[in-house]
C-alpha positions as CSV (number, residue, x, y, z in Angstrom):
1,X,-57.3,0.2,-7.9
2,X,-59.8,1.8,-10.6
3,X,-59.9,1.6,-14.3
4,X,-61.9,3.5,-16.9
5,X,-62.3,3.3,-20.6
6,X,-63.0,6.6,-22.7
7,X,-63.1,6.6,-26.5
8,X,-61.6,9.2,-28.9
9,X,-62.0,7.5,-32.9
10,X,-60.3,4.4,-33.3
11,X,-58.8,4.7,-30.1
12,X,-59.7,3.2,-26.4
13,X,-57.9,4.9,-23.7
14,X,-57.3,3.4,-20.4
15,X,-56.7,4.9,-17.5
16,X,-55.8,3.6,-14.2
17,X,-55.2,5.2,-10.6
18,X,-53.6,3.0,-7.6
19,X,-55.6,3.0,-4.2
20,X,-53.9,4.2,-1.2
21,X,-51.5,1.7,-0.3
22,X,-50.8,0.0,-3.5
23,X,-47.5,0.4,-5.0
24,X,-45.8,1.3,-8.4
25,X,-44.4,-2.1,-8.0
26,X,-46.3,-4.7,-8.4
27,X,-45.9,-8.7,-9.2
28,X,-47.4,-10.8,-12.2
29,X,-48.7,-14.3,-11.8
30,X,-45.5,-15.7,-12.9
31,X,-43.7,-13.9,-10.3
32,X,-41.7,-11.3,-12.2
33,X,-41.4,-7.9,-10.1
34,X,-42.6,-5.3,-12.5
35,X,-42.6,-0.9,-11.7
36,X,-45.3,1.2,-13.5
37,X,-43.9,4.0,-15.6
38,X,-47.5,6.1,-16.6
39,X,-50.7,5.6,-16.1
40,X,-52.7,5.7,-19.2
41,X,-52.9,3.5,-22.2
42,X,-54.0,3.2,-25.3
43,X,-55.4,0.4,-27.6
44,X,-56.2,1.3,-31.6
45,X,-59.1,-1.0,-33.1
46,X,-59.5,-1.4,-36.1
47,X,-62.9,0.1,-37.7
48,X,-65.6,-2.2,-38.4
49,X,-66.0,-3.3,-41.7
50,X,-69.7,-2.5,-41.7
51,X,-71.6,0.6,-40.7
52,X,-72.8,-1.1,-37.5
53,X,-71.0,-0.2,-34.6
54,X,-71.0,-3.0,-32.0
55,X,-70.2,-2.4,-28.6
56,X,-68.4,-4.2,-26.3
57,X,-70.0,-5.7,-23.4
58,X,-68.9,-4.4,-19.9
59,X,-67.4,-7.7,-18.4
60,X,-65.1,-7.9,-22.1
61,X,-63.8,-3.5,-20.9
62,X,-63.2,-5.1,-17.6
63,X,-61.4,-8.4,-18.6
64,X,-59.1,-6.3,-20.9
65,X,-58.6,-3.8,-18.8
66,X,-57.6,-6.5,-16.0
67,X,-54.6,-8.0,-17.7
68,X,-53.3,-4.6,-17.6
69,X,-53.5,-3.6,-13.7
70,X,-53.7,-7.1,-12.1
71,X,-50.2,-7.3,-10.8
72,X,-50.9,-3.5,-8.9
73,X,-54.2,-4.2,-7.7
74,X,-54.6,-5.2,-4.1
75,X,-57.8,-5.3,-2.5
76,X,-59.9,-4.3,-5.5
77,X,-60.9,-3.1,-8.3
78,X,-63.7,-0.3,-9.1
79,X,-64.6,-0.3,-13.1
80,X,-66.4,2.3,-14.8
81,X,-69.2,0.5,-15.5
82,X,-71.2,-2.6,-14.1
83,X,-70.0,-5.9,-14.8
84,X,-71.7,-9.5,-14.1
85,X,-71.9,-11.4,-11.4
86,X,-70.1,-14.2,-12.7
87,X,-66.8,-12.1,-13.6
88,X,-66.4,-10.8,-10.1
89,X,-66.6,-13.8,-8.7
90,X,-63.5,-15.2,-10.7
91,X,-61.8,-12.1,-9.9
92,X,-62.3,-12.8,-6.4
93,X,-61.9,-16.3,-6.2
94,X,-58.7,-15.6,-8.6
95,X,-57.0,-12.5,-7.0
96,X,-59.1,-12.4,-3.9
97,X,-59.9,-9.0,-4.9
98,X,-63.6,-7.0,-5.2
99,X,-64.4,-5.9,-7.7
100,X,-67.3,-3.6,-9.1
101,X,-69.7,-2.3,-9.4
102,X,-71.9,-5.3,-10.7
103,X,-75.4,-5.2,-12.0
104,X,-75.0,-6.3,-15.9
105,X,-75.9,-9.3,-17.8
106,X,-73.4,-11.6,-18.5
107,X,-71.9,-12.3,-21.7
108,X,-73.1,-14.6,-24.1
109,X,-70.2,-16.5,-25.5
110,X,-69.9,-16.1,-29.5
111,X,-69.4,-18.5,-32.4
112,X,-66.0,-18.2,-33.7
113,X,-62.9,-18.7,-32.2
114,X,-59.8,-16.3,-33.1
115,X,-55.8,-16.9,-33.1
116,X,-54.0,-14.4,-31.1
117,X,-50.7,-14.7,-33.2
118,X,-47.5,-13.7,-33.0
119,X,-46.4,-15.1,-35.8
120,X,-43.8,-17.4,-33.9
121,X,-43.4,-20.9,-34.5
122,X,-46.2,-22.1,-32.5
123,X,-48.5,-19.2,-33.2
124,X,-48.2,-20.4,-37.0
125,X,-48.8,-24.3,-35.9
126,X,-51.9,-22.8,-34.1
127,X,-52.8,-21.0,-37.8
128,X,-52.2,-24.5,-39.2
129,X,-54.5,-26.7,-37.0
130,X,-57.2,-23.9,-37.5
131,X,-56.9,-23.3,-41.4
132,X,-60.4,-21.4,-41.2
133,X,-60.2,-19.2,-38.1
134,X,-59.3,-15.3,-38.4
135,X,-55.9,-14.2,-36.9
136,X,-55.3,-11.1,-34.4
137,X,-51.9,-10.0,-34.4
138,X,-50.9,-7.3,-31.4
139,X,-48.4,-4.2,-32.8
140,X,-46.7,-2.6,-30.3
141,X,-46.1,1.1,-30.7
142,X,-44.8,4.3,-29.2
143,X,-46.0,6.1,-26.1
144,X,-47.0,9.6,-26.4
145,X,-45.3,10.6,-22.2
146,X,-42.6,7.5,-22.5
147,X,-39.7,7.5,-24.9
148,X,-38.9,4.3,-27.1
149,X,-35.4,3.6,-26.4
150,X,-36.0,0.0,-27.6
151,X,-36.5,0.6,-31.4
152,X,-34.2,-2.8,-32.1
153,X,-37.3,-4.1,-31.3
154,X,-39.2,-4.5,-34.8
155,X,-43.2,-4.5,-33.9
156,X,-43.5,-3.0,-37.9
157,X,-41.7,-6.0,-39.6
158,X,-43.8,-9.0,-37.5
159,X,-47.1,-6.9,-38.2
160,X,-45.9,-6.7,-42.2
161,X,-45.4,-10.6,-41.9
162,X,-48.7,-11.3,-40.0
163,X,-50.6,-9.7,-42.8
164,X,-48.8,-11.3,-46.0
165,X,-49.9,-14.7,-44.3
166,X,-53.2,-14.5,-47.0
167,X,-55.0,-15.0,-43.8
168,X,-57.9,-13.1,-42.3
169,X,-55.2,-10.9,-40.1
170,X,-56.8,-7.8,-37.8
171,X,-53.8,-5.6,-36.1
172,X,-54.1,-3.9,-33.1
173,X,-52.0,-1.5,-32.3
174,X,-51.2,-0.3,-28.8
175,X,-48.6,1.3,-26.2
176,X,-49.2,-0.8,-23.3
177,X,-46.1,-2.3,-23.0
178,X,-44.5,1.6,-22.3
179,X,-46.8,0.9,-19.0
180,X,-43.9,-0.9,-17.6
181,X,-40.7,1.3,-16.1
182,X,-38.9,-2.2,-15.3
183,X,-37.7,-4.2,-16.6
184,X,-38.2,-2.7,-19.4
185,X,-41.3,-2.8,-22.1
186,X,-43.4,-5.7,-22.0
187,X,-47.0,-7.0,-21.1
188,X,-48.2,-6.4,-17.6
189,X,-49.3,-9.7,-17.6
190,X,-48.8,-12.4,-20.5
191,X,-52.4,-12.1,-21.4
192,X,-52.3,-8.7,-22.3
193,X,-51.3,-10.0,-25.9
194,X,-55.0,-10.9,-26.1
195,X,-56.2,-7.2,-25.4
196,X,-57.3,-6.5,-28.9
197,X,-59.1,-10.2,-29.5
198,X,-61.1,-9.2,-26.0
199,X,-61.9,-5.9,-27.4
200,X,-63.1,-7.5,-30.3
201,X,-64.6,-10.0,-29.6
202,X,-68.4,-9.0,-29.9
203,X,-67.4,-7.7,-33.6
204,X,-66.0,-11.2,-34.2
205,X,-68.4,-13.3,-32.5
206,X,-65.9,-15.0,-31.0
207,X,-66.1,-17.5,-28.1
208,X,-62.3,-18.5,-27.4
209,X,-59.1,-17.1,-28.1
210,X,-56.1,-19.6,-29.4
211,X,-52.9,-19.3,-28.3
212,X,-49.5,-21.1,-29.1
213,X,-48.8,-22.2,-26.0
214,X,-47.2,-25.7,-25.9
215,X,-46.3,-28.4,-23.5
216,X,-43.3,-27.1,-22.1
217,X,-45.3,-23.4,-21.4
218,X,-48.5,-25.2,-20.3
219,X,-47.2,-28.5,-18.4
220,X,-43.6,-28.6,-17.5
221,X,-43.1,-24.9,-16.0
222,X,-41.4,-23.4,-19.7
223,X,-39.4,-21.1,-19.8
224,X,-38.3,-18.7,-16.7
225,X,-41.0,-20.3,-14.6
226,X,-40.7,-23.2,-11.9
227,X,-38.8,-26.1,-13.3
228,X,-41.3,-29.2,-12.5
229,X,-44.4,-30.2,-13.9
230,X,-47.5,-27.8,-13.5
231,X,-51.2,-29.4,-14.1
232,X,-52.2,-26.3,-12.0
233,X,-50.5,-23.1,-14.5
234,X,-52.0,-20.4,-13.0
235,X,-51.6,-18.3,-16.1
236,X,-52.5,-21.1,-19.1
237,X,-54.5,-24.1,-17.2
238,X,-58.1,-24.2,-17.5
239,X,-59.3,-24.3,-14.3
240,X,-56.9,-21.6,-13.4
241,X,-57.4,-18.0,-12.1
242,X,-57.0,-16.8,-15.6
243,X,-58.6,-19.9,-17.4
244,X,-61.8,-19.3,-15.2
245,X,-61.6,-15.3,-15.9
246,X,-61.4,-15.7,-19.9
247,X,-64.6,-18.1,-19.6
248,X,-66.4,-16.2,-17.0
249,X,-66.7,-13.4,-19.8
250,X,-67.4,-15.7,-22.7
251,X,-64.2,-16.2,-24.5
252,X,-62.5,-19.2,-22.8
253,X,-59.0,-20.0,-23.4
254,X,-57.9,-22.7,-26.3
255,X,-54.4,-24.2,-26.5
256,X,-54.6,-26.4,-29.8
257,X,-51.2,-27.8,-29.3
258,X,-51.0,-27.5,-25.4
259,X,-50.2,-31.3,-26.2
260,X,-47.3,-31.3,-27.9
261,X,-43.4,-30.4,-27.6
262,X,-41.7,-26.9,-29.5
263,X,-39.9,-29.2,-32.0
264,X,-43.8,-30.8,-33.2
265,X,-44.9,-27.0,-33.4
266,X,-41.8,-26.4,-35.4
267,X,-42.2,-29.0,-37.6
268,X,-46.0,-28.1,-38.6
269,X,-45.0,-24.4,-38.8
270,X,-42.4,-25.1,-41.2
271,X,-44.1,-27.6,-43.4
272,X,-47.5,-25.2,-43.6
273,X,-48.1,-23.0,-45.9
274,X,-47.0,-20.0,-43.4
275,X,-43.0,-21.4,-43.7
276,X,-42.0,-18.3,-44.8
277,X,-43.6,-16.1,-42.6
278,X,-42.6,-17.1,-39.5
279,X,-40.2,-15.8,-37.4
280,X,-39.9,-16.0,-33.5
281,X,-36.4,-12.8,-33.5
282,X,-38.0,-10.0,-32.3
283,X,-34.8,-8.0,-33.4
284,X,-34.3,-9.1,-37.6
285,X,-35.2,-6.9,-40.4
286,X,-37.6,-7.9,-43.4
287,X,-34.5,-10.4,-44.9
288,X,-34.2,-12.5,-41.5
289,X,-33.9,-12.9,-38.1
290,X,-30.9,-11.1,-36.5
291,X,-29.4,-14.2,-36.0
292,X,-27.5,-13.1,-32.8
293,X,-29.8,-13.4,-30.3
294,X,-30.2,-15.8,-27.4
295,X,-34.1,-16.5,-28.8
296,X,-32.2,-17.2,-32.2
297,X,-30.2,-19.8,-30.8
298,X,-32.3,-21.7,-28.7
299,X,-34.9,-21.6,-31.8
300,X,-32.3,-23.0,-34.3
301,X,-31.5,-25.8,-31.6
302,X,-34.8,-26.7,-32.5
303,X,-35.1,-26.1,-35.8
304,X,-31.9,-28.1,-36.6
305,X,-33.0,-31.0,-34.3
306,X,-36.7,-31.1,-36.5
307,X,-34.5,-31.0,-39.7
308,X,-31.5,-33.8,-38.5
309,X,-29.4,-31.8,-39.4
310,X,-26.1,-29.3,-38.1
311,X,-27.0,-26.0,-36.4
312,X,-26.0,-23.1,-38.4
313,X,-25.4,-20.4,-36.3
314,X,-22.2,-18.2,-35.6
315,X,-22.8,-17.7,-32.0
316,X,-19.7,-19.2,-30.3
317,X,-19.9,-20.4,-26.2
318,X,-18.2,-17.8,-24.5
319,X,-20.9,-15.3,-26.3
320,X,-23.6,-13.8,-23.3
321,X,-26.5,-15.1,-24.7
322,X,-25.1,-18.6,-25.1
323,X,-23.9,-18.2,-21.1
324,X,-26.2,-20.2,-19.8
325,X,-25.6,-23.4,-21.2
326,X,-22.7,-23.6,-20.3
327,X,-23.7,-23.8,-16.6
328,X,-25.2,-27.4,-15.5
329,X,-29.1,-27.7,-15.5
330,X,-31.8,-27.3,-15.2
331,X,-32.1,-24.8,-18.2
332,X,-35.6,-23.1,-19.3
333,X,-37.1,-24.6,-22.0
334,X,-35.2,-27.9,-20.5
335,X,-37.1,-30.7,-22.3
336,X,-36.2,-28.6,-26.0
337,X,-32.2,-28.8,-24.6
338,X,-32.6,-32.2,-24.2
339,X,-34.3,-32.7,-27.6
340,X,-32.1,-31.1,-29.8
341,X,-28.9,-32.6,-27.8
342,X,-30.1,-35.5,-28.6
343,X,-31.0,-34.8,-32.6
344,X,-28.5,-32.3,-33.8
345,X,-25.7,-33.9,-35.6
346,X,-22.4,-32.5,-33.9
347,X,-23.7,-31.3,-30.9
348,X,-20.0,-31.2,-29.5
349,X,-18.9,-28.4,-32.3
350,X,-22.1,-25.8,-31.0
351,X,-23.0,-23.5,-27.4
352,X,-24.7,-26.8,-26.3
353,X,-22.0,-29.3,-26.7
354,X,-21.2,-28.3,-22.8
355,X,-25.4,-28.6,-21.8
356,X,-25.0,-32.0,-24.3
357,X,-22.4,-33.7,-21.5
358,X,-24.8,-33.0,-19.1
359,X,-27.8,-33.7,-20.4
360,X,-26.6,-37.2,-21.6
361,X,-29.5,-37.8,-23.6
362,X,-30.4,-39.7,-26.4
363,X,-32.5,-39.9,-29.3
364,X,-35.1,-43.0,-27.6
365,X,-34.5,-40.7,-24.3
366,X,-36.7,-37.9,-26.2
367,X,-39.0,-40.2,-28.2
368,X,-41.7,-38.8,-25.8
369,X,-41.4,-35.4,-27.4
370,X,-42.7,-36.3,-30.2
371,X,-46.1,-37.4,-29.1
372,X,-49.3,-35.2,-27.7
373,X,-50.4,-35.5,-24.1
374,X,-53.9,-36.3,-23.7
375,X,-54.9,-34.2,-20.9
376,X,-54.3,-31.4,-22.9
377,X,-56.9,-32.5,-25.5
378,X,-59.2,-33.0,-22.8
379,X,-58.2,-29.3,-21.6
380,X,-59.8,-27.5,-24.8
381,X,-63.5,-26.6,-24.8
382,X,-66.4,-28.9,-26.7
383,X,-66.6,-26.8,-29.7
384,X,-63.0,-27.3,-31.2
385,X,-61.8,-30.6,-28.9
386,X,-63.1,-33.3,-31.9
387,X,-61.0,-31.6,-34.4
388,X,-58.2,-30.8,-32.4
389,X,-57.9,-34.4,-31.3
390,X,-58.4,-36.3,-34.5
391,X,-55.7,-34.3,-35.9
392,X,-53.3,-34.9,-32.8
393,X,-54.0,-38.4,-33.2
394,X,-53.6,-39.0,-37.4
395,X,-49.8,-36.5,-37.1
396,X,-48.5,-37.6,-33.4
397,X,-50.0,-39.8,-32.0
398,X,-50.9,-40.4,-27.5
399,X,-48.1,-40.5,-25.6
400,X,-48.0,-44.0,-23.4
401,X,-48.6,-44.7,-19.8
402,X,-44.3,-44.6,-19.4
403,X,-44.5,-41.3,-21.9
404,X,-47.0,-39.5,-19.5
405,X,-44.9,-40.2,-16.9
406,X,-41.7,-38.0,-18.0
407,X,-44.5,-35.4,-18.0
408,X,-46.2,-36.0,-14.8
409,X,-42.5,-36.5,-12.8
410,X,-40.9,-33.6,-14.8
411,X,-38.5,-31.6,-12.3
412,X,-38.0,-34.9,-10.0
413,X,-35.5,-36.5,-12.6
């Protein structure tokens, strides 16, 4: 793989060229198969407020490129400028690729922390925990060579909601999601959502990027991933390949809500001043979420459980978006299905009725999901650990040994 960055005003253009033996089909860290559609993408960075242009360290340019091209890189990657031996070593230890040329001094970490802010409940919870941290929002825009047949995805609405938070918000636009021909436009690697924060790290003096990955995503396998305890999660553990790579560029990953469940991040988000801007639906308009997609149904279950009220949805069990919950477990995000089934009044009259029958959970059996898993706090880099630890202790308390056993035996029951 060969990659190069060029500039055109406020645009950074990334070009990639496959080596002989590399294929248009690649594999993401989580095992998803992806197919390449084109060989270029761009990232539009906002112009700096000061007239002094801050150059981007080569390790940051290389890291940003790797979040895009990793699925298709086989044995080596050649960047268009020298990188540090530390970054090259992290790429070799994490992916077995030879990276170069080598010859740059490593990047010195900055002092600040920015939040990779999507506008969903998890990232809004992080914003509430870190009230002074700037937000960096990724906005999808169309690609000049790839038709946009997914206009129902309202990136404009999500960007507008981010701007309405009243926070220090930097919106970065990119067409990198259109690199994928299959399965659809999306991030080549999950970490590509941080490409703006990576490229702005020197301008913003960043020493870390905070994300809203919570207990399920970090420790329990999450979503479509393996249904088991994942202390060595390759995407989000501090000692995993991605964690080591970001740290080698002086920009470690920070997961402030990595020890609490989605129910608790929902509680934080809805109890914050950002409540009116929280939006997890990708199809809703300025008036609200669509209320028809699977994500809306899943998040409504969690919100209803947090608020201890019946669900408000017109989706019925026979709809395709509810089909997976008519089958026996395991389910993606099962810990939240268990929590919702235990806490939503009248669950037997919802699309989750069959899941509730299979799971047979109670409020007592899901209490562990209202506390914080201590190893998640221990994983937070030093400059931010103390404050987050104090907040977790005050708001949630830490898990007891029997709670921790529930986490660490997840998937074995």
